[in-house]
C-alpha positions in Angstrom: -11.4 -37.1 -49.4 -9.8 -37.2 -45.9 -10.6 -40.9 -45.4 -9.3 -41.6 -48.9 -6.0 -40.1 -48.0 -5.9 -41.9 -44.7 -6.6 -45.3 -46.4 -3.9 -44.5 -48.9 -1.2 -43.0 -46.6 -1.8 -45.4 -43.7 -0.8 -48.6 -45.6 2.1 -46.9 -47.3 3.4 -45.6 -43.9 3.0 -49.0 -42.4 4.8 -50.7 -45.3 7.8 -48.3 -45.4 8.0 -48.2 -41.6 8.2 -52.0 -41.5 10.6 -52.1 -44.4 13.2 -49.7 -42.9 12.9 -51.0 -39.3 13.4 -54.5 -40.5 16.1 -53.6 -43.0 18.2 -52.0 -40.3 17.2 -54.8 -37.8 15.6 -52.3 -35.3 13.5 -55.2 -34.0 12.9 -53.8 -30.5 12.6 -57.4 -29.3 9.9 -58.3 -31.9 10.5 -60.9 -34.6 8.2 -58.9 -36.9 10.8 -56.1 -37.2 13.9 -58.4 -37.4 16.2 -58.7 -40.4 15.5 -62.4 -40.5 11.8 -61.7 -41.0 12.7 -59.1 -43.7 14.8 -61.7 -45.6 12.1 -64.4 -45.3 9.4 -62.1 -46.6 11.4 -61.0 -49.6 12.6 -64.6 -50.3 8.9 -65.8 -50.3 7.8 -63.0 -52.6 10.8 -63.5 -54.9 10.1 -67.2 -55.2 6.4 -66.5 -55.9 7.2 -64.0 -58.6 10.2 -65.8 -60.0 12.6 -62.9 -59.5 15.6 -62.3 -57.2 14.4 -61.0 -53.8 16.7 -57.9 -54.0 14.8 -56.5 -57.0 11.5 -56.3 -55.2 12.1 -53.2 -53.0 12.9 -50.9 -56.0 9.8 -52.3 -57.8 7.6 -51.6 -54.8 9.1 -48.1 -54.5 8.4 -47.3 -58.1 4.8 -48.5 -57.8 4.3 -46.3 -54.7 5.7 -43.3 -56.6 3.3 -44.0 -59.5 0.4 -44.5 -57.1 1.2 -41.3 -55.3 1.3 -39.4 -58.6 -2.1 -40.8 -59.5 -3.6 -39.9 -56.1 -2.2 -36.3 -56.3 -3.6 -36.0 -59.9 -7.0 -37.2 -58.6 -6.9 -34.6 -55.8 -5.8 -31.9 -58.1 -8.6 -32.8 -60.6 -11.2 -32.7 -57.9 -10.0 -29.3 -56.6 -9.2 -27.8 -60.0 -11.5 -24.8 -59.5 -9.9 -23.9 -56.2 -6.4 -24.3 -57.6 -7.2 -22.2 -60.6 -8.6 -19.4 -58.4 -5.6 -19.6 -56.1 -3.2 -19.3 -59.1 -5.1 -16.4 -60.5 -5.1 -14.6 -57.2 -1.3 -15.3 -56.8 -0.6 -13.9 -60.3 -2.7 -10.8 -59.6 -0.9 -10.2 -56.3 2.5 -10.7 -57.9 1.6 -8.4 -60.8 0.5 -5.7 -58.3 3.7 -6.0 -56.2 6.0 -5.9 -59.2 4.2 -2.9 -60.7 5.0 -1.0 -57.5 8.7 -1.8 -57.8 9.2 -1.0 -61.5 11.0 2.2 -61.9 11.8 3.9 -65.2 15.4 3.7 -66.0 17.1 6.7 -67.4 17.5 6.5 -71.2 20.9 6.7 -72.7 21.4 8.0 -76.1 24.3 7.2 -78.3 25.2 10.7 -79.6 
């Protein structure tokens, strides 16, 4: 599971790291992180897909969000027994602590 997360989070971190460094032209002397490279990459992808280059980053972001949701659902499904046990223990601890704080309120009668 750890390697699965590494192979999922590694490329996403690299992609978004490159995207924001090149978007703000923080090139550090390397053409790879320059704004010119950023514009060329999205122009090429835009031409290949037949869409304007400025619409690609929101599409990629949406795809990353959906993929992250799927990965988290997969992890939750694989660890469902541990999660259920944790929720039950949390509810029992919460019920025990709230039972200690419950005080009987004086009753008022309308007479």
